[in-house]
Every structure is written in structure tokens, then in C-alpha cells.
C-alpha positions as CSV (number, residue, x, y, z in Angstrom):
1,M,-2.2,22.0,4.6
2,S,0.1,20.6,1.9
3,V,1.0,16.9,2.3
4,E,3.9,15.5,0.3
5,V,2.7,12.1,-1.0
6,E,4.4,11.7,-4.4
7,G,7.6,9.7,-4.2
8,M,9.0,6.3,-3.2
9,W,7.7,4.6,-0.1
10,L,8.7,1.5,1.8
11,M,5.4,-0.3,2.7
12,E,4.6,-2.7,5.6
13,L,1.6,-4.8,6.6
14,L,0.8,-5.8,10.2
15,G,0.8,-9.6,10.2
16,R,0.6,-12.2,12.9
17,D,4.4,-11.8,13.6
18,G,4.4,-8.0,13.6
19,W,5.2,-5.5,10.9
20,E,6.3,-7.2,7.6
21,A,7.8,-5.5,4.5
22,I,5.5,-5.9,1.5
23,G,7.4,-3.9,-1.1
24,T,8.4,-0.5,-2.5
25,A,5.6,1.8,-3.7
26,F,5.8,4.5,-6.3
27,I,3.2,7.2,-5.9
28,E,2.9,9.8,-8.6
29,G,0.3,11.7,-10.6
30,G,-2.7,9.7,-9.3
31,R,-1.1,6.3,-9.8
32,Y,0.0,3.9,-7.1
33,L,2.4,1.1,-8.1
34,R,4.0,-1.3,-5.7
35,G,6.2,-4.4,-6.3
36,S,7.9,-7.2,-4.4
37,S,9.4,-10.5,-5.3
38,N,6.0,-12.3,-5.4
39,A,3.3,-9.7,-5.8
40,C,2.6,-6.4,-7.5
41,T,-0.1,-3.8,-6.9
42,V,-1.5,-1.3,-9.4
43,G,-4.1,1.3,-8.7
44,T,-5.0,4.9,-8.2
45,Y,-4.9,7.3,-5.2
46,R,-6.5,10.6,-4.1
47,V,-5.5,12.9,-1.3
48,D,-8.0,14.9,0.8
49,G,-6.2,17.0,3.4
50,D,-4.0,14.6,5.3
51,T,-5.8,11.4,4.2
52,I,-4.8,9.2,1.3
53,T,-7.2,6.7,-0.2
54,I,-5.8,4.1,-2.6
55,E,-7.9,1.7,-4.6
56,A,-5.8,-1.0,-6.2
57,T,-5.5,-4.6,-7.5
58,T,-2.8,-6.8,-6.0
59,S,-1.6,-9.7,-8.2
60,L,-0.1,-12.6,-6.2
61,F,2.5,-14.8,-7.8
62,E,4.0,-18.2,-6.9
63,G,5.3,-18.2,-3.3
64,A,3.2,-15.2,-2.2
65,R,2.3,-14.9,1.4
66,T,-1.4,-15.4,2.1
67,I,-3.3,-12.1,2.3
68,Y,-7.1,-11.7,2.6
69,G,-7.4,-15.5,2.6
70,R,-5.6,-15.9,-0.8
71,S,-2.1,-16.9,-1.9
72,S,-2.7,-16.6,-5.7
73,G,-4.7,-14.7,-8.2
74,Q,-5.9,-11.1,-7.7
75,V,-7.2,-9.1,-4.8
76,Q,-9.1,-5.8,-4.9
77,I,-8.0,-3.7,-2.0
78,K,-9.0,-0.2,-0.6
79,Y,-6.4,1.5,1.6
80,E,-7.1,4.6,3.7
81,A,-4.4,6.3,5.8
82,K,-3.4,9.5,7.5
83,I,-0.2,11.1,6.2
84,Q,2.2,13.0,8.5
85,D,5.9,13.8,8.5
86,G,6.8,11.4,5.6
87,A,4.8,8.5,7.1
88,L,1.4,7.0,6.6
89,E,-0.6,4.5,8.6
90,G,-4.1,3.2,8.2
91,G,-6.3,0.3,7.3
92,A,-6.7,-1.8,4.2
93,S,-9.7,-4.0,3.2
94,D,-10.8,-6.3,0.5
95,G,-14.4,-5.9,1.7
96,E,-14.2,-9.0,3.9
97,Y,-10.9,-8.8,5.8
98,T,-9.2,-5.7,7.2
99,T,-5.5,-5.2,8.0
100,R,-3.3,-2.4,9.2
101,F,-0.5,-1.0,6.9
102,R,2.0,1.7,7.1
103,G,4.6,3.4,4.8
104,R,7.7,5.6,5.1
105,R,8.6,8.0,2.3
106,V,12.2,7.3,1.3
107,G,12.7,9.7,-1.6
108,D,11.6,11.5,-4.7
109,L,11.0,9.9,-8.1
110,P,13.6,10.7,-10.7
């Protein structure tokens, strides 16, 4: 099965108030890049069948929401998700805390 993963994705995290936007991700050529107004994430990904695994570092800037018990500095996160019909959903962990996340593919990269 061929799964289309490269492109632009709108990403969300399941927080205490429901699904929250966490930024726009750019997935291409083994690299995962995501940015928002107060955080950025840089890492790598691999696809095995319909599963994507992302290993990345998130840098939190002033005003960032608290994730994994931190609101500043850097967090190493591993994401694993199923991809289907231009959407992905799965779990993310820093090794201590686990959250749910999802994404929706919104276009190709130029």
C-alpha cells in the first residue's frame, strides 16, 4: 500500500479542553518540521506501511503552552500514528508523559 505522507499538515494535540491546534508541519524527504507562534519542532520520520514514526525535538519559546510538564526549553518527543485518507492519528511521548495527536494533510509542498 502506498501512503501519501509528504506535504503540508495541520497538526492538533488533545489537551484538557479538547483538540488544540499546535501548528503547521512540513513533511518531506525524511524531515519533519513544524512551527507555531511559540514553538518549533525539528526531526525525522519514517513510514512503515500505514504507520509513521516521528522522532523530534520541540523548542518552546516565551508564552508557550505547557506540554509534557514544561513551558520552556526543549522536549524530545516520539510520535507514532496510523495514516489513512490524508489524516493521521496516534500517540506522542517524551518517555514520561503520553498525549494524543492528529493531523490533516492540506497540500503539497512547492
